mmCIF file as Biopython writes it, N, C-alpha, C and O atoms, coordinates in Angstrom:
data_model
#
loop_
_atom_site.group_PDB
_atom_site.id
_atom_site.type_symbol
_atom_site.label_atom_id
_atom_site.label_alt_id
_atom_site.label_comp_id
_atom_site.label_asym_id
_atom_site.label_entity_id
_atom_site.label_seq_id
_atom_site.pdbx_PDB_ins_code
_atom_site.Cartn_x
_atom_site.Cartn_y
_atom_site.Cartn_z
_atom_site.occupancy
_atom_site.B_iso_or_equiv
_atom_site.auth_seq_id
_atom_site.auth_asym_id
_atom_site.pdbx_PDB_model_num
ATOM 1   N N  . MET A ? 1  ? 94.991 -32.243 -75.797 1.0 0.0 1  A 1 
ATOM 2   C CA . MET A ? 1  ? 94.290 -32.801 -74.640 1.0 0.0 1  A 1 
ATOM 3   C C  . MET A ? 1  ? 93.522 -34.066 -75.008 1.0 0.0 1  A 1 
ATOM 4   O O  . MET A ? 1  ? 93.533 -35.048 -74.266 1.0 0.0 1  A 1 
ATOM 5   N N  . ARG A ? 2  ? 92.859 -34.032 -76.154 1.0 0.0 2  A 1 
ATOM 6   C CA . ARG A ? 2  ? 92.037 -35.173 -76.519 1.0 0.0 2  A 1 
ATOM 7   C C  . ARG A ? 2  ? 92.895 -36.432 -76.707 1.0 0.0 2  A 1 
ATOM 8   O O  . ARG A ? 2  ? 92.516 -37.522 -76.280 1.0 0.0 2  A 1 
ATOM 9   N N  . ARG A ? 3  ? 94.058 -36.263 -77.352 1.0 0.0 3  A 1 
ATOM 10  C CA . ARG A ? 3  ? 94.946 -37.408 -77.538 1.0 0.0 3  A 1 
ATOM 11  C C  . ARG A ? 3  ? 95.381 -37.986 -76.200 1.0 0.0 3  A 1 
ATOM 12  O O  . ARG A ? 3  ? 95.428 -39.203 -76.017 1.0 0.0 3  A 1 
ATOM 13  N N  . LYS A ? 4  ? 95.694 -37.103 -75.278 1.0 0.0 4  A 1 
ATOM 14  C CA . LYS A ? 4  ? 96.134 -37.553 -73.961 1.0 0.0 4  A 1 
ATOM 15  C C  . LYS A ? 4  ? 95.016 -38.345 -73.269 1.0 0.0 4  A 1 
ATOM 16  O O  . LYS A ? 4  ? 95.268 -39.356 -72.614 1.0 0.0 4  A 1 
ATOM 17  N N  . LEU A ? 5  ? 93.790 -37.866 -73.427 1.0 0.0 5  A 1 
ATOM 18  C CA . LEU A ? 5  ? 92.660 -38.557 -72.812 1.0 0.0 5  A 1 
ATOM 19  C C  . LEU A ? 5  ? 92.501 -39.965 -73.373 1.0 0.0 5  A 1 
ATOM 20  O O  . LEU A ? 5  ? 92.360 -40.926 -72.616 1.0 0.0 5  A 1 
ATOM 21  N N  . THR A ? 6  ? 92.524 -40.089 -74.707 1.0 0.0 6  A 1 
ATOM 22  C CA . THR A ? 6  ? 92.333 -41.412 -75.296 1.0 0.0 6  A 1 
ATOM 23  C C  . THR A ? 6  ? 93.471 -42.340 -74.893 1.0 0.0 6  A 1 
ATOM 24  O O  . THR A ? 6  ? 93.254 -43.528 -74.656 1.0 0.0 6  A 1 
ATOM 25  N N  . LYS A ? 7  ? 94.687 -41.798 -74.816 1.0 0.0 7  A 1 
ATOM 26  C CA . LYS A ? 7  ? 95.822 -42.635 -74.436 1.0 0.0 7  A 1 
ATOM 27  C C  . LYS A ? 7  ? 95.653 -43.135 -73.007 1.0 0.0 7  A 1 
ATOM 28  O O  . LYS A ? 7  ? 95.888 -44.310 -72.724 1.0 0.0 7  A 1 
ATOM 29  N N  . SER A ? 8  ? 95.247 -42.248 -72.111 1.0 0.0 8  A 1 
ATOM 30  C CA . SER A ? 8  ? 95.084 -42.660 -70.722 1.0 0.0 8  A 1 
ATOM 31  C C  . SER A ? 8  ? 93.962 -43.701 -70.606 1.0 0.0 8  A 1 
ATOM 32  O O  . SER A ? 8  ? 94.048 -44.619 -69.790 1.0 0.0 8  A 1 
ATOM 33  N N  . LEU A ? 9  ? 92.920 -43.559 -71.415 1.0 0.0 9  A 1 
ATOM 34  C CA . LEU A ? 9  ? 91.850 -44.560 -71.403 1.0 0.0 9  A 1 
ATOM 35  C C  . LEU A ? 9  ? 92.383 -45.907 -71.860 1.0 0.0 9  A 1 
ATOM 36  O O  . LEU A ? 9  ? 92.074 -46.934 -71.255 1.0 0.0 9  A 1 
ATOM 37  N N  . GLU A ? 10 ? 93.183 -45.914 -72.926 1.0 0.0 10 A 1 
ATOM 38  C CA . GLU A ? 10 ? 93.761 -47.169 -73.403 1.0 0.0 10 A 1 
ATOM 39  C C  . GLU A ? 10 ? 94.654 -47.789 -72.340 1.0 0.0 10 A 1 
ATOM 40  O O  . GLU A ? 10 ? 94.649 -49.004 -72.147 1.0 0.0 10 A 1 
ATOM 41  N N  . GLU A ? 11 ? 95.425 -46.945 -71.647 1.0 0.0 11 A 1 
ATOM 42  C CA . GLU A ? 11 ? 96.292 -47.455 -70.583 1.0 0.0 11 A 1 
ATOM 43  C C  . GLU A ? 11 ? 95.461 -48.068 -69.462 1.0 0.0 11 A 1 
ATOM 44  O O  . GLU A ? 11 ? 95.808 -49.120 -68.925 1.0 0.0 11 A 1 
ATOM 45  N N  . LEU A ? 12 ? 94.364 -47.406 -69.115 1.0 0.0 12 A 1 
ATOM 46  C CA . LEU A ? 12 ? 93.488 -47.943 -68.069 1.0 0.0 12 A 1 
ATOM 47  C C  . LEU A ? 12 ? 92.926 -49.301 -68.480 1.0 0.0 12 A 1 
ATOM 48  O O  . LEU A ? 12 ? 92.874 -50.230 -67.672 1.0 0.0 12 A 1 
ATOM 49  N N  . ILE A ? 13 ? 92.506 -49.411 -69.741 1.0 0.0 13 A 1 
ATOM 50  C CA . ILE A ? 13 ? 91.962 -50.676 -70.238 1.0 0.0 13 A 1 
ATOM 51  C C  . ILE A ? 13 ? 93.027 -51.772 -70.145 1.0 0.0 13 A 1 
ATOM 52  O O  . ILE A ? 13 ? 92.736 -52.889 -69.717 1.0 0.0 13 A 1 
ATOM 53  N N  . GLN A ? 14 ? 94.261 -51.451 -70.549 1.0 0.0 14 A 1 
ATOM 54  C CA . GLN A ? 14 ? 95.339 -52.444 -70.474 1.0 0.0 14 A 1 
ATOM 55  C C  . GLN A ? 14 ? 95.600 -52.853 -69.034 1.0 0.0 14 A 1 
ATOM 56  O O  . GLN A ? 14 ? 95.805 -54.035 -68.755 1.0 0.0 14 A 1 
ATOM 57  N N  . GLU A ? 15 ? 95.595 -51.887 -68.111 1.0 0.0 15 A 1 
ATOM 58  C CA . GLU A ? 15 ? 95.805 -52.209 -66.699 1.0 0.0 15 A 1 
ATOM 59  C C  . GLU A ? 15 ? 94.696 -53.126 -66.195 1.0 0.0 15 A 1 
ATOM 60  O O  . GLU A ? 15 ? 94.957 -54.080 -65.463 1.0 0.0 15 A 1 
ATOM 61  N N  . ASN A ? 16 ? 93.457 -52.833 -66.588 1.0 0.0 16 A 1 
ATOM 62  C CA . ASN A ? 16 ? 92.334 -53.675 -66.175 1.0 0.0 16 A 1 
ATOM 63  C C  . ASN A ? 16 ? 92.493 -55.086 -66.723 1.0 0.0 16 A 1 
ATOM 64  O O  . ASN A ? 16 ? 92.221 -56.060 -66.020 1.0 0.0 16 A 1 
ATOM 65  N N  . LYS A ? 17 ? 92.934 -55.205 -67.985 1.0 0.0 17 A 1 
ATOM 66  C CA . LYS A ? 17 ? 93.137 -56.528 -68.575 1.0 0.0 17 A 1 
ATOM 67  C C  . LYS A ? 17 ? 94.202 -57.298 -67.802 1.0 0.0 17 A 1 
ATOM 68  O O  . LYS A ? 17 ? 94.051 -58.493 -67.550 1.0 0.0 17 A 1 
ATOM 69  N N  . LYS A ? 18 ? 95.287 -56.603 -67.423 1.0 0.0 18 A 1 
ATOM 70  C CA . LYS A ? 18 ? 96.347 -57.261 -66.647 1.0 0.0 18 A 1 
ATOM 71  C C  . LYS A ? 18 ? 95.805 -57.737 -65.311 1.0 0.0 18 A 1 
ATOM 72  O O  . LYS A ? 18 ? 96.111 -58.846 -64.874 1.0 0.0 18 A 1 
ATOM 73  N N  . GLU A ? 19 ? 94.994 -56.899 -64.656 1.0 0.0 19 A 1 
ATOM 74  C CA . GLU A ? 19 ? 94.412 -57.283 -63.372 1.0 0.0 19 A 1 
ATOM 75  C C  . GLU A ? 19 ? 93.487 -58.480 -63.545 1.0 0.0 19 A 1 
ATOM 76  O O  . GLU A ? 19 ? 93.489 -59.390 -62.716 1.0 0.0 19 A 1 
ATOM 77  N N  . LEU A ? 20 ? 92.698 -58.487 -64.615 1.0 0.0 20 A 1 
ATOM 78  C CA . LEU A ? 20 ? 91.804 -59.611 -64.869 1.0 0.0 20 A 1 
ATOM 79  C C  . LEU A ? 20 ? 92.600 -60.887 -65.099 1.0 0.0 20 A 1 
ATOM 80  O O  . LEU A ? 20 ? 92.232 -61.948 -64.595 1.0 0.0 20 A 1 
ATOM 81  N N  . LEU A ? 21 ? 93.696 -60.790 -65.860 1.0 0.0 21 A 1 
ATOM 82  C CA . LEU A ? 21 ? 94.548 -61.954 -66.084 1.0 0.0 21 A 1 
ATOM 83  C C  . LEU A ? 21 ? 95.101 -62.457 -64.759 1.0 0.0 21 A 1 
ATOM 84  O O  . LEU A ? 21 ? 95.130 -63.663 -64.514 1.0 0.0 21 A 1 
ATOM 85  N N  . GLY A ? 22 ? 95.535 -61.545 -63.909 1.0 0.0 22 A 1 
ATOM 86  C CA . GLY A ? 22 ? 96.058 -61.929 -62.598 1.0 0.0 22 A 1 
ATOM 87  C C  . GLY A ? 22 ? 94.994 -62.630 -61.774 1.0 0.0 22 A 1 
ATOM 88  O O  . GLY A ? 22 ? 95.275 -63.633 -61.117 1.0 0.0 22 A 1 
ATOM 89  N N  . ASP A ? 23 ? 93.765 -62.107 -61.804 1.0 0.0 23 A 1 
ATOM 90  C CA . ASP A ? 23 ? 92.665 -62.731 -61.078 1.0 0.0 23 A 1 
ATOM 91  C C  . ASP A ? 23 ? 92.406 -64.128 -61.616 1.0 0.0 23 A 1 
ATOM 92  O O  . ASP A ? 23 ? 92.179 -65.061 -60.845 1.0 0.0 23 A 1 
ATOM 93  N N  . LYS A ? 24 ? 92.438 -64.279 -62.943 1.0 0.0 24 A 1 
ATOM 94  C CA . LYS A ? 24 ? 92.187 -65.576 -63.561 1.0 0.0 24 A 1 
ATOM 95  C C  . LYS A ? 24 ? 93.246 -66.588 -63.118 1.0 0.0 24 A 1 
ATOM 96  O O  . LYS A ? 24 ? 92.925 -67.730 -62.792 1.0 0.0 24 A 1 
ATOM 97  N N  . GLN A ? 25 ? 94.510 -66.158 -63.111 1.0 0.0 25 A 1 
ATOM 98  C CA . GLN A ? 25 ? 95.593 -67.044 -62.686 1.0 0.0 25 A 1 
ATOM 99  C C  . GLN A ? 25 ? 95.429 -67.422 -61.219 1.0 0.0 25 A 1 
ATOM 100 O O  . GLN A ? 25 ? 95.665 -68.571 -60.846 1.0 0.0 25 A 1 
ATOM 101 N N  . ALA A ? 26 ? 95.030 -66.472 -60.390 1.0 0.0 26 A 1 
ATOM 102 C CA . ALA A ? 26 ? 94.829 -66.752 -58.968 1.0 0.0 26 A 1 
ATOM 103 C C  . ALA A ? 26 ? 93.707 -67.769 -58.784 1.0 0.0 26 A 1 
ATOM 104 O O  . ALA A ? 26 ? 93.827 -68.686 -57.971 1.0 0.0 26 A 1 
ATOM 105 N N  . LEU A ? 27 ? 92.619 -67.613 -59.532 1.0 0.0 27 A 1 
ATOM 106 C CA . LEU A ? 27 ? 91.509 -68.564 -59.450 1.0 0.0 27 A 1 
ATOM 107 C C  . LEU A ? 27 ? 91.957 -69.952 -59.888 1.0 0.0 27 A 1 
ATOM 108 O O  . LEU A ? 27 ? 91.563 -70.947 -59.280 1.0 0.0 27 A 1 
ATOM 109 N N  . GLU A ? 28 ? 92.782 -70.031 -60.944 1.0 0.0 28 A 1 
ATOM 110 C CA . GLU A ? 28 ? 93.272 -71.325 -61.403 1.0 0.0 28 A 1 
ATOM 111 C C  . GLU A ? 28 ? 94.125 -71.988 -60.329 1.0 0.0 28 A 1 
ATOM 112 O O  . GLU A ? 28 ? 94.036 -73.200 -60.135 1.0 0.0 28 A 1 
ATOM 113 N N  . LYS A ? 29 ? 94.953 -71.212 -59.625 1.0 0.0 29 A 1 
ATOM 114 C CA . LYS A ? 29 ? 95.776 -71.763 -58.544 1.0 0.0 29 A 1 
ATOM 115 C C  . LYS A ? 29 ? 94.888 -72.324 -57.447 1.0 0.0 29 A 1 
ATOM 116 O O  . LYS A ? 29 ? 95.148 -73.409 -56.928 1.0 0.0 29 A 1 
ATOM 117 N N  . ILE A ? 30 ? 93.834 -71.585 -57.089 1.0 0.0 30 A 1 
ATOM 118 C CA . ILE A ? 30 ? 92.907 -72.038 -56.048 1.0 0.0 30 A 1 
ATOM 119 C C  . ILE A ? 30 ? 92.235 -73.338 -56.493 1.0 0.0 30 A 1 
ATOM 120 O O  . ILE A ? 30 ? 92.102 -74.272 -55.701 1.0 0.0 30 A 1 
ATOM 121 N N  . ASP A ? 31 ? 91.810 -73.401 -57.761 1.0 0.0 31 A 1 
ATOM 122 C CA . ASP A ? 31 ? 91.183 -74.614 -58.278 1.0 0.0 31 A 1 
ATOM 123 C C  . ASP A ? 31 ? 92.135 -75.796 -58.169 1.0 0.0 31 A 1 
ATOM 124 O O  . ASP A ? 31 ? 91.718 -76.888 -57.784 1.0 0.0 31 A 1 
ATOM 125 N N  . LYS A ? 32 ? 93.412 -75.593 -58.504 1.0 0.0 32 A 1 
ATOM 126 C CA . LYS A ? 32 ? 94.390 -76.673 -58.431 1.0 0.0 32 A 1 
ATOM 127 C C  . LYS A ? 32 ? 94.574 -77.145 -56.998 1.0 0.0 32 A 1 
ATOM 128 O O  . LYS A ? 32 ? 94.688 -78.345 -56.749 1.0 0.0 32 A 1 
ATOM 129 N N  . ARG A ? 33 ? 94.605 -76.208 -56.050 1.0 0.0 33 A 1 
ATOM 130 C CA . ARG A ? 33 ? 94.750 -76.583 -54.639 1.0 0.0 33 A 1 
ATOM 131 C C  . ARG A ? 33 ? 93.568 -77.430 -54.194 1.0 0.0 33 A 1 
ATOM 132 O O  . ARG A ? 33 ? 93.737 -78.427 -53.491 1.0 0.0 33 A 1 
ATOM 133 N N  . ILE A ? 34 ? 92.366 -77.028 -54.608 1.0 0.0 34 A 1 
ATOM 134 C CA . ILE A ? 34 ? 91.158 -77.775 -54.239 1.0 0.0 34 A 1 
ATOM 135 C C  . ILE A ? 34 ? 91.231 -79.182 -54.836 1.0 0.0 34 A 1 
ATOM 136 O O  . ILE A ? 34 ? 90.902 -80.161 -54.166 1.0 0.0 34 A 1 
ATOM 137 N N  . GLU A ? 35 ? 91.667 -79.281 -56.106 1.0 0.0 35 A 1 
ATOM 138 C CA . GLU A ? 35 ? 91.786 -80.590 -56.747 1.0 0.0 35 A 1 
ATOM 139 C C  . GLU A ? 35 ? 92.767 -81.471 -55.989 1.0 0.0 35 A 1 
ATOM 140 O O  . GLU A ? 35 ? 92.501 -82.655 -55.783 1.0 0.0 35 A 1 
ATOM 141 N N  . LYS A ? 36 ? 93.903 -80.907 -55.568 1.0 0.0 36 A 1 
ATOM 142 C CA . LYS A ? 36 ? 94.902 -81.684 -54.827 1.0 0.0 36 A 1 
ATOM 143 C C  . LYS A ? 36 ? 94.307 -82.206 -53.529 1.0 0.0 36 A 1 
ATOM 144 O O  . LYS A ? 36 ? 94.536 -83.359 -53.165 1.0 0.0 36 A 1 
ATOM 145 N N  . ARG A ? 37 ? 93.550 -81.375 -52.830 1.0 0.0 37 A 1 
ATOM 146 C CA . ARG A ? 37 ? 92.933 -81.807 -51.572 1.0 0.0 37 A 1 
ATOM 147 C C  . ARG A ? 37 ? 91.979 -82.965 -51.821 1.0 0.0 37 A 1 
ATOM 148 O O  . ARG A ? 37 ? 91.944 -83.920 -51.044 1.0 0.0 37 A 1 
ATOM 149 N N  . HIS A ? 38 ? 91.211 -82.888 -52.890 1.0 0.0 38 A 1 
ATOM 150 C CA . HIS A ? 38 ? 90.275 -83.967 -53.212 1.0 0.0 38 A 1 
ATOM 151 C C  . HIS A ? 38 ? 91.028 -85.244 -53.530 1.0 0.0 38 A 1 
ATOM 152 O O  . HIS A ? 38 ? 90.587 -86.331 -53.157 1.0 0.0 38 A 1 
ATOM 153 N N  . GLU A ? 39 ? 92.173 -85.129 -54.224 1.0 0.0 39 A 1 
ATOM 154 C CA . GLU A ? 39 ? 92.969 -86.310 -54.542 1.0 0.0 39 A 1 
ATOM 155 C C  . GLU A ? 39 ? 93.476 -86.969 -53.266 1.0 0.0 39 A 1 
ATOM 156 O O  . GLU A ? 39 ? 93.460 -88.195 -53.155 1.0 0.0 39 A 1 
ATOM 157 N N  . PHE A ? 40 ? 93.928 -86.162 -52.295 1.0 0.0 40 A 1 
ATOM 158 C CA . PHE A ? 40 ? 94.411 -86.726 -51.033 1.0 0.0 40 A 1 
ATOM 159 C C  . PHE A ? 40 ? 93.284 -87.458 -50.310 1.0 0.0 40 A 1 
ATOM 160 O O  . PHE A ? 40 ? 93.508 -88.520 -49.728 1.0 0.0 40 A 1 
ATOM 161 N N  . LYS A ? 41 ? 92.081 -86.902 -50.343 1.0 0.0 41 A 1 
ATOM 162 C CA . LYS A ? 41 ? 90.947 -87.552 -49.687 1.0 0.0 41 A 1 
ATOM 163 C C  . LYS A ? 41 ? 90.636 -88.882 -50.365 1.0 0.0 41 A 1 
ATOM 164 O O  . LYS A ? 41 ? 90.289 -89.853 -49.693 1.0 0.0 41 A 1 
ATOM 165 N N  . LYS A ? 42 ? 90.757 -88.934 -51.690 1.0 0.0 42 A 1 
ATOM 166 C CA . LYS A ? 42 ? 90.502 -90.180 -52.415 1.0 0.0 42 A 1 
ATOM 167 C C  . LYS A ? 42 ? 91.533 -91.238 -52.036 1.0 0.0 42 A 1 
ATOM 168 O O  . LYS A ? 42 ? 91.192 -92.409 -51.866 1.0 0.0 42 A 1 
ATOM 169 N N  . LEU A ? 43 ? 92.796 -90.824 -51.903 1.0 0.0 43 A 1 
ATOM 170 C CA . LEU A ? 43 ? 93.865 -91.765 -51.574 1.0 0.0 43 A 1 
ATOM 171 C C  . LEU A ? 43 ? 93.738 -92.263 -50.140 1.0 0.0 43 A 1 
ATOM 172 O O  . LEU A ? 43 ? 94.047 -93.423 -49.868 1.0 0.0 43 A 1 
ATOM 173 N N  . ALA A ? 44 ? 93.291 -91.416 -49.218 1.0 0.0 44 A 1 
ATOM 174 C CA . ALA A ? 44 ? 93.223 -91.776 -47.801 1.0 0.0 44 A 1 
ATOM 175 C C  . ALA A ? 44 ? 92.148 -92.820 -47.521 1.0 0.0 44 A 1 
ATOM 176 O O  . ALA A ? 44 ? 91.967 -93.228 -46.373 1.0 0.0 44 A 1 
#
């Protein structure tokens, strides 16, 4: 039982890391979109 518990905890940690990476990538995409909008305003 104890081994199973530690394994499931490690799996949860890995899942959380993947979710955090996904969030980070999503934030970077949003930042890029904002930058593009600012560039268009500068050109206009």
